[in-house]
C-alpha positions as CSV (number, residue, x, y, z in Angstrom):
1,M,-20.7,102.6,-108.3
2,N,-24.3,102.9,-109.9
3,I,-23.7,104.5,-113.2
4,L,-26.3,105.4,-115.8
5,V,-25.1,106.5,-118.9
6,A,-27.6,108.7,-121.1
7,T,-27.1,108.6,-124.7
8,S,-29.0,109.2,-128.1
9,E,-27.6,105.6,-129.7
10,A,-25.6,102.9,-128.4
11,V,-24.8,99.7,-130.4
12,P,-26.4,97.5,-131.0
13,F,-29.6,99.3,-130.7
14,S,-28.8,102.4,-132.8
15,K,-26.2,104.0,-134.1
16,T,-25.1,106.9,-136.4
17,G,-21.3,107.2,-135.6
18,G,-18.7,106.7,-133.1
19,L,-21.0,107.5,-130.1
20,A,-22.9,104.8,-130.4
21,D,-19.7,102.5,-130.2
22,V,-18.6,103.8,-127.0
23,C,-22.1,103.5,-125.3
24,G,-22.1,100.4,-126.3
25,S,-18.9,98.8,-125.1
26,L,-17.9,101.1,-122.3
27,P,-20.8,99.9,-119.8
28,I,-19.8,95.7,-120.3
29,E,-16.3,96.9,-119.4
30,L,-17.5,99.0,-116.4
31,A,-19.4,96.1,-115.0
32,R,-16.2,93.8,-115.4
33,L,-14.6,95.8,-113.0
34,G,-17.4,95.3,-110.6
35,H,-19.5,98.2,-111.4
36,N,-23.5,98.7,-111.7
37,P,-23.7,100.4,-115.3
38,A,-27.2,100.9,-117.0
39,V,-28.0,102.4,-120.2
40,I,-30.9,104.5,-121.1
41,L,-31.5,105.9,-124.7
42,P,-34.7,106.6,-126.7
43,A,-36.6,103.5,-128.3
44,Y,-36.0,104.6,-132.5
45,R,-37.5,102.4,-135.3
46,Q,-34.0,101.1,-135.8
47,T,-34.0,99.8,-132.4
48,R,-37.1,97.2,-133.0
49,Y,-34.1,95.3,-135.5
50,C,-31.0,95.3,-133.4
51,G,-31.4,91.3,-132.9
52,L,-32.0,91.7,-129.1
53,P,-35.0,91.0,-126.9
54,I,-37.2,94.1,-125.8
55,E,-40.0,93.9,-123.1
56,P,-42.3,96.8,-121.7
57,M,-41.6,97.3,-118.2
58,G,-45.7,98.6,-117.4
59,I,-43.8,101.7,-116.3
60,D,-45.5,105.2,-117.5
61,F,-44.5,108.9,-117.2
62,I,-45.2,111.9,-118.0
63,V,-43.6,115.3,-118.3
64,P,-44.0,118.6,-119.7
65,I,-42.7,120.0,-122.5
66,G,-43.1,123.6,-122.6
67,S,-47.1,124.3,-122.5
68,K,-48.1,120.9,-122.7
69,T,-47.4,117.0,-121.3
70,V,-46.3,114.1,-123.0
71,T,-46.4,110.9,-122.0
72,G,-43.6,108.1,-122.5
73,H,-43.2,104.6,-121.7
74,L,-40.1,102.4,-120.4
75,L,-38.9,99.3,-122.2
76,R,-36.0,97.0,-121.0
77,S,-32.9,95.1,-122.6
78,T,-29.5,94.3,-121.8
79,L,-26.4,94.6,-124.1
80,P,-24.7,91.8,-125.4
81,G,-23.7,89.4,-123.1
82,G,-27.0,90.0,-120.7
83,Q,-25.3,91.7,-117.6
84,V,-26.2,95.2,-118.3
85,P,-29.6,97.1,-118.3
86,V,-30.6,98.8,-121.0
87,Y,-33.9,101.1,-120.5
88,L,-35.6,102.4,-123.9
89,V,-38.0,105.2,-124.0
90,Q,-40.2,105.2,-126.0
91,Q,-42.5,107.8,-127.3
92,D,-43.4,107.2,-130.9
93,Q,-44.3,110.3,-132.2
94,Y,-40.5,111.6,-131.5
95,Y,-38.6,108.5,-132.2
96,D,-40.6,106.2,-134.4
97,R,-39.2,107.6,-137.2
98,E,-37.0,106.3,-140.6
99,E,-33.9,107.8,-138.9
100,L,-32.6,109.0,-135.9
101,Y,-31.8,112.7,-136.3
102,R,-32.9,113.6,-139.9
103,S,-34.5,112.9,-143.2
104,D,-33.7,113.7,-146.8
105,G,-30.1,115.3,-145.8
106,K,-31.8,118.1,-143.4
107,D,-32.4,118.0,-139.6
108,Y,-35.9,117.0,-137.9
109,I,-37.5,120.7,-137.3
110,D,-38.9,119.2,-133.7
111,N,-35.1,117.8,-132.6
112,C,-35.4,120.3,-129.8
113,E,-38.4,119.0,-128.4
114,R,-37.6,115.4,-129.0
115,F,-34.2,115.5,-127.1
116,V,-35.9,117.8,-124.3
117,F,-38.5,115.0,-124.0
118,F,-35.8,112.1,-123.8
119,S,-33.5,114.5,-120.5
120,R,-36.6,114.9,-118.9
121,A,-37.4,111.1,-119.4
122,V,-34.1,110.2,-118.2
123,M,-34.5,112.4,-115.0
124,E,-37.3,110.6,-114.2
125,A,-36.2,107.3,-115.0
126,I,-34.2,107.6,-112.1
127,R,-37.3,107.9,-109.6
128,L,-39.6,105.4,-111.4
129,L,-36.6,102.4,-111.6
130,K,-35.9,102.8,-107.9
131,F,-32.2,103.2,-109.1
132,P,-29.6,104.7,-106.7
133,V,-27.3,106.4,-109.3
134,D,-24.1,107.7,-108.2
135,V,-23.2,109.7,-111.3
136,I,-25.1,110.1,-114.7
137,H,-23.0,109.8,-117.5
138,A,-24.4,112.3,-120.5
139,N,-23.0,112.1,-123.6
140,D,-23.2,114.9,-126.3
141,W,-25.4,117.7,-127.2
142,Q,-28.7,115.0,-127.5
143,T,-28.3,115.0,-123.4
144,G,-27.1,118.4,-122.7
145,L,-30.2,119.1,-120.6
146,V,-29.6,116.6,-118.1
147,P,-26.9,118.2,-116.3
148,A,-29.1,121.5,-116.2
149,Y,-32.6,119.6,-115.2
150,L,-30.5,117.7,-112.4
151,Q,-28.8,121.2,-110.8
152,I,-31.7,123.7,-111.6
153,E,-35.2,120.9,-110.9
154,Y,-33.9,117.3,-109.1
155,R,-30.9,118.6,-106.8
156,G,-33.6,119.1,-103.7
157,M,-35.8,116.1,-104.5
158,P,-35.0,112.9,-102.5
159,G,-32.4,110.6,-104.1
160,Y,-31.2,113.1,-106.3
161,E,-29.2,115.1,-103.8
162,Q,-25.8,113.7,-104.2
163,I,-26.1,112.4,-108.0
164,A,-22.9,113.5,-110.1
165,S,-22.9,114.2,-113.7
166,L,-20.4,113.4,-116.0
167,F,-20.5,115.3,-119.6
168,T,-19.3,113.6,-122.6
169,I,-18.0,115.9,-125.7
170,H,-17.7,113.3,-128.8
171,N,-17.5,115.8,-131.5
172,L,-17.8,119.5,-130.5
173,A,-18.7,120.6,-134.0
174,Y,-22.3,119.1,-133.3
175,Q,-23.8,121.4,-130.7
176,G,-27.7,121.2,-130.9
177,K,-28.1,124.9,-131.4
178,F,-31.9,126.3,-131.8
179,W,-34.0,129.1,-132.0
180,H,-33.8,131.3,-128.8
181,W,-38.1,130.6,-128.3
182,D,-37.3,126.9,-128.0
183,M,-36.1,127.6,-124.6
184,L,-39.8,127.1,-123.8
185,L,-39.6,124.0,-124.1
186,T,-37.2,123.4,-121.7
187,G,-39.4,124.5,-119.0
188,L,-36.5,126.1,-117.3
189,D,-36.4,129.9,-116.4
190,W,-35.5,132.9,-119.3
191,E,-33.2,133.8,-116.5
192,Y,-30.7,130.7,-117.6
193,F,-30.9,131.7,-121.1
194,N,-27.6,134.3,-120.9
195,W,-24.4,133.9,-122.2
196,H,-22.5,132.3,-119.2
197,Q,-24.7,129.5,-119.3
198,M,-27.3,128.3,-122.3
199,E,-27.0,131.4,-124.8
200,F,-25.1,131.3,-127.9
201,H,-25.2,134.1,-130.1
202,G,-29.0,134.4,-129.4
203,K,-29.8,130.6,-130.2
204,L,-30.3,128.1,-127.4
205,N,-27.4,125.7,-127.3
206,L,-27.8,122.1,-126.0
207,M,-23.9,121.5,-126.2
208,K,-23.0,124.4,-124.3
209,T,-26.0,123.7,-121.5
210,G,-24.1,120.6,-120.5
211,L,-20.6,122.2,-120.4
212,T,-22.1,124.7,-118.1
213,F,-24.3,122.4,-115.9
214,A,-21.8,119.4,-115.4
215,D,-19.7,118.6,-112.6
216,S,-17.0,117.0,-114.8
217,I,-16.4,117.3,-118.4
218,S,-14.2,114.4,-120.5
219,T,-13.7,114.3,-124.1
220,V,-12.5,111.3,-126.1
221,S,-8.8,111.8,-126.4
222,P,-6.1,114.3,-124.4
223,R,-5.1,115.8,-127.3
224,Y,-8.4,116.9,-128.5
225,A,-9.2,118.2,-124.6
226,E,-6.2,120.6,-125.3
227,E,-7.3,121.6,-128.7
228,I,-11.1,122.4,-128.3
229,Q,-9.6,125.1,-125.6
230,S,-8.8,127.3,-128.4
231,A,-10.1,128.3,-131.9
232,P,-10.7,126.7,-134.5
233,F,-11.2,123.2,-133.0
234,G,-13.3,124.9,-129.9
235,C,-16.1,125.9,-132.4
236,G,-17.1,128.8,-130.3
237,L,-17.3,127.5,-127.0
238,E,-13.3,127.7,-126.8
239,G,-14.2,130.1,-123.8
240,V,-15.9,127.9,-121.9
241,L,-14.3,125.3,-122.0
242,H,-10.9,127.3,-121.3
243,Q,-12.7,128.6,-118.1
244,R,-13.9,125.2,-117.2
245,R,-10.2,123.1,-117.6
246,D,-9.9,122.4,-114.2
247,V,-12.6,119.6,-114.8
248,L,-11.9,118.8,-118.5
249,S,-10.2,115.8,-119.4
250,G,-9.4,113.3,-122.2
251,I,-9.8,109.5,-122.4
252,L,-9.1,107.7,-125.5
253,N,-12.4,105.6,-126.8
254,G,-11.4,101.7,-126.8
255,V,-11.9,98.9,-129.4
256,D,-14.5,96.3,-128.9
257,A,-12.4,93.1,-129.2
258,K,-15.2,90.6,-129.9
259,Q,-16.3,92.8,-132.9
260,W,-12.7,93.7,-134.1
261,N,-10.5,90.9,-134.1
262,P,-9.2,89.5,-137.3
263,V,-8.4,86.1,-135.1
264,S,-12.2,85.3,-135.2
265,D,-13.6,87.9,-137.4
266,P,-16.3,86.0,-139.6
267,H,-16.4,88.7,-142.4
268,L,-12.8,88.0,-143.7
269,P,-11.9,85.3,-146.5
270,V,-9.1,83.8,-143.8
271,N,-8.5,84.7,-140.2
272,Y,-4.9,85.9,-138.8
273,G,-3.1,86.7,-135.8
274,P,0.2,88.0,-134.7
275,D,1.9,85.1,-135.9
276,S,-0.1,84.3,-139.4
277,V,-0.5,88.1,-140.4
278,G,2.5,87.2,-143.0
279,Q,0.8,84.3,-144.6
280,N,-2.9,85.3,-144.3
281,K,-3.0,89.2,-144.7
282,P,-1.9,88.9,-148.4
283,I,-4.9,86.4,-149.1
284,C,-7.3,89.2,-147.5
285,K,-5.9,91.6,-149.7
286,A,-6.0,89.5,-153.1
287,A,-9.6,89.0,-152.2
288,L,-10.5,92.6,-151.5
289,Q,-8.9,93.6,-154.8
290,K,-10.7,91.1,-156.6
291,E,-14.2,92.0,-154.8
292,F,-13.4,95.8,-156.1
293,G,-12.4,94.9,-159.4
294,L,-8.9,96.0,-159.0
295,P,-5.9,94.1,-160.4
296,E,-4.2,91.6,-158.2
297,R,-1.0,92.9,-157.3
298,E,1.3,92.1,-153.9
299,D,3.6,94.6,-155.1
300,V,1.8,97.9,-155.1
301,P,0.3,99.2,-151.7
302,L,-3.4,99.3,-151.2
303,V,-4.9,102.5,-149.7
304,G,-8.1,102.1,-147.7
305,L,-10.6,104.7,-146.6
306,I,-13.9,104.1,-144.6
307,G,-16.2,106.7,-142.8
308,R,-18.1,109.9,-144.1
309,L,-17.1,111.8,-147.2
310,C,-17.0,115.1,-145.7
311,D,-14.6,118.1,-145.4
312,Q,-14.0,117.2,-141.8
313,K,-12.6,113.6,-142.5
314,G,-10.3,115.6,-145.3
315,F,-11.5,114.3,-148.8
316,D,-11.0,117.6,-150.3
317,L,-7.2,116.7,-149.9
318,V,-7.8,113.1,-150.9
319,V,-9.6,114.2,-153.8
320,E,-6.7,116.5,-155.4
321,V,-4.7,113.9,-154.5
322,I,-6.1,111.5,-156.8
323,R,-7.0,113.5,-159.7
324,E,-3.4,115.5,-159.5
325,R,-1.1,112.5,-159.0
326,V,-2.7,109.0,-159.4
327,E,-0.8,108.5,-162.4
328,E,2.4,109.0,-161.0
329,M,1.9,107.2,-157.6
330,D,2.2,103.8,-157.7
331,L,-1.0,103.0,-155.1
332,Q,-4.2,101.5,-155.2
333,W,-7.5,103.0,-153.7
334,V,-10.9,101.6,-152.1
335,V,-13.1,103.9,-150.7
336,L,-16.3,103.3,-148.7
337,G,-18.7,105.8,-147.4
338,T,-21.3,108.3,-148.0
339,G,-21.9,112.0,-147.1
340,E,-21.5,114.7,-149.1
341,P,-22.8,115.1,-152.4
342,K,-20.0,116.8,-154.0
343,Y,-17.8,113.8,-153.0
344,H,-20.1,111.0,-153.9
345,E,-19.8,112.7,-157.5
346,L,-16.1,113.4,-157.5
347,L,-15.1,109.9,-156.1
348,Q,-17.2,108.3,-158.6
349,S,-15.8,110.2,-161.5
350,L,-12.4,109.5,-160.7
351,A,-13.1,105.6,-160.1
352,D,-14.3,105.7,-163.4
353,R,-11.2,107.4,-165.0
354,F,-8.8,105.2,-163.1
355,P,-10.8,102.0,-163.0
356,R,-7.3,100.2,-162.6
357,K,-6.2,102.2,-159.4
358,V,-9.4,103.7,-157.6
359,A,-12.5,101.7,-156.7
360,V,-15.5,103.5,-154.6
361,R,-18.7,102.0,-153.0
362,L,-20.7,105.2,-151.8
363,E,-22.5,102.9,-149.1
364,F,-22.0,101.6,-145.9
365,S,-21.4,98.0,-145.3
366,N,-20.3,96.7,-142.0
367,P,-18.4,93.7,-143.3
368,L,-17.0,95.3,-146.1
369,A,-15.3,97.6,-143.7
370,H,-13.8,94.9,-142.2
371,R,-12.3,93.0,-145.3
372,I,-11.1,96.7,-146.1
373,E,-9.5,97.0,-142.5
374,A,-7.8,93.3,-143.4
375,G,-7.0,93.7,-146.8
376,A,-5.8,97.2,-147.4
377,D,-1.7,97.7,-146.6
378,L,-2.5,101.7,-145.0
379,F,-5.3,103.3,-143.9
380,L,-5.8,106.8,-144.9
381,M,-7.2,109.5,-142.2
382,P,-6.2,112.9,-143.3
383,S,-9.0,114.7,-140.8
384,R,-8.7,118.6,-140.0
385,Y,-10.1,117.4,-136.8
386,E,-10.7,113.9,-135.6
387,P,-11.8,114.0,-131.7
388,C,-10.6,110.3,-131.1
389,G,-10.9,108.3,-134.4
390,L,-11.6,104.4,-134.1
391,N,-10.4,103.3,-137.8
392,Q,-6.8,103.9,-136.9
393,L,-7.1,101.5,-133.8
394,Y,-9.0,98.6,-135.9
395,S,-6.2,99.2,-138.7
396,L,-3.4,98.8,-135.9
397,K,-5.2,95.8,-134.8
398,Y,-5.5,94.6,-138.3
399,G,-1.8,95.0,-139.1
400,T,-2.4,98.1,-141.2
401,V,-0.4,100.8,-141.0
402,P,-2.3,104.2,-140.6
403,V,-1.3,107.4,-142.2
404,V,-3.1,110.0,-140.4
405,R,-2.6,113.8,-140.1
406,A,-1.1,114.4,-136.7
407,T,-4.8,116.3,-134.8
408,G,-6.8,114.5,-131.8
409,G,-6.9,111.2,-131.2
410,L,-4.9,110.8,-134.4
411,A,-2.1,112.6,-132.5
412,D,-2.2,110.7,-129.4
413,T,-2.4,106.8,-131.0
414,I,-0.1,107.1,-134.1
415,T,3.7,107.3,-133.9
416,D,5.0,108.7,-136.9
417,T,8.0,106.7,-138.4
418,N,11.3,107.7,-138.5
419,E,14.6,106.6,-137.9
420,D,14.6,107.4,-134.3
421,T,11.0,105.8,-133.7
422,L,12.0,102.6,-135.8
423,A,15.0,102.1,-133.1
424,A,12.9,102.8,-130.2
425,G,10.3,100.1,-131.6
426,T,7.3,103.1,-131.1
427,A,6.9,103.8,-135.0
428,N,3.3,102.3,-135.9
429,G,2.3,104.8,-138.6
430,F,3.0,107.7,-140.6
431,S,1.6,111.2,-139.6
432,F,2.1,114.9,-140.9
433,Q,1.1,118.5,-139.6
434,E,-0.2,121.4,-142.4
435,Y,-3.2,120.5,-143.6
436,S,-2.8,120.1,-147.3
437,A,-2.6,117.8,-150.3
438,S,1.5,118.5,-150.9
439,A,1.7,117.1,-147.2
440,L,-1.0,114.0,-147.6
441,S,1.4,113.1,-150.9
442,E,4.6,113.3,-149.3
443,T,3.5,111.1,-146.5
444,L,2.2,108.5,-149.1
445,N,5.2,108.8,-150.7
446,R,7.3,108.0,-147.4
447,A,4.6,105.3,-146.5
448,S,5.0,103.6,-150.3
449,S,8.5,103.5,-149.5
450,A,8.5,101.8,-146.5
451,Y,6.0,99.4,-148.0
452,S,9.0,98.4,-150.4
453,Q,10.9,97.6,-147.7
454,P,9.6,94.4,-145.9
455,E,11.9,94.6,-142.9
456,V,10.7,98.1,-142.1
457,F,7.0,97.6,-143.2
458,N,6.7,94.5,-141.2
459,Q,8.3,96.2,-138.1
460,L,5.2,98.7,-138.3
461,K,2.4,96.0,-138.7
462,A,4.1,93.9,-135.7
463,T,4.5,97.0,-133.4
464,G,0.4,97.9,-134.2
465,I,-0.6,94.7,-133.6
466,R,0.9,94.3,-130.4
467,Q,-0.5,97.6,-128.8
468,D,-3.2,97.3,-126.6
469,W,-6.2,99.9,-127.9
470,S,-8.8,97.6,-126.2
471,W,-11.6,98.8,-123.6
472,T,-10.0,97.6,-120.5
473,H,-7.4,100.6,-120.1
474,S,-9.9,103.2,-121.1
475,A,-12.7,102.3,-118.7
476,G,-10.2,101.9,-115.7
477,Q,-9.6,106.1,-116.6
478,Y,-13.6,106.6,-116.4
479,E,-13.5,104.5,-112.9
480,Q,-11.1,106.9,-111.8
481,L,-12.7,110.0,-113.5
482,Y,-16.2,108.8,-112.2
483,E,-14.7,108.6,-108.5
484,Q,-13.4,112.0,-108.9
485,T,-16.5,113.6,-110.1
486,I,-19.2,112.0,-107.5
487,A,-16.0,113.3,-105.1
488,R,-16.5,116.6,-106.5
489,R,-20.2,116.8,-106.0
490,R,-20.0,115.5,-102.5
491,Q,-17.2,118.2,-101.5
492,A,-19.9,121.0,-103.2
493,V,-23.1,119.4,-101.3
494,G,-20.6,119.4,-98.4
495,A,-20.1,123.1,-99.3
């Protein structure tokens, strides 16, 4: 199959979150399966520093944006390994900016126009590159117009007749909602601005547009695919998703084994595998405690947290538990991330108040993230919702036991520890249902109790390390979904 992955970000070219990891890893696995994938994304300022060669192709194009026309250029590179081509859409007025989507905490006011242009560029690139696409795989709201343009404007053009479209939701909370007059920028007729297709409470909604016009829809875990068909996880689009449930599926993200593997991880003080985790992981823990200025204690569980400091990730519960119970709970905490200013202040004040138990780094550091995964005993993800989650999968690989709220991909990947799951050999972490500080505290107490029982805790670590969460399995599921999507499109063409 010829697969074009349209995305607003992909590692190593650009990244703000898990979307980039998926779109930088999945195509490589698809190529290993014998397919012909390619990736297309904007040429941001950040892209210049990705470390891979980028070459101009001498291909220019002009697309309409509202009442004007805008020129763009195509650049070419490859994903690491050199097999999968990457096409970059250059338009410096739109993409040569410090950040991808926002500045000083506020979205760029022309984000709609920027991704109208990108979506039109994707459609033109197929013709200009003479790439015989079987399926376009669009991702999140930034590419929500791609299935619409394919269906409304390009379906009758030579080479586009049988192209199928898959639209993947990575986080439904971010929908690309804009005022209704931005509909003019799309160039599509106002007849499509209706509550069945592109309109959402008087606004243009690009996520809804993708959900409406795509041949198939997927999201990044089976549980999340179920959750988003009803409130509150559906974020207002639960009706659309329930209506299209027959073409909706959930496929878990995978782990990039080259980037996340304690056997070869260059960021660790010492490497380890399944046979040496007991000997070398404590060395990583002691080094992490020293790096964060915590007492080097082997007898106390070290809890790691990495991510966006916001309500969605459960930091309201984290702050409450630390503030109210840190003195009675014999735990150490290390937190790495940035996010909402209130959590910067709250977490820093807790670190100042309890310096022997709480340490915080209000930044993002990829090397430090690797050292936390290796040095922590427990990894905490108490999310309100979590479409898939990747850190719990990294933790399993690194012999770090996850403590999670049972939602979305966290529920799909973490099996709670109890007598039955221990006996069955399936327990690999701890989870709780109720979104409350008391439920989180009780689960941490269970995890801490297990830590004091080396036989139990070592079993949990061993179970997690043995599990395969690589992209190999997930790519095979995408392969099947692409085939189903192409068959659905061809059936529609025949009809």
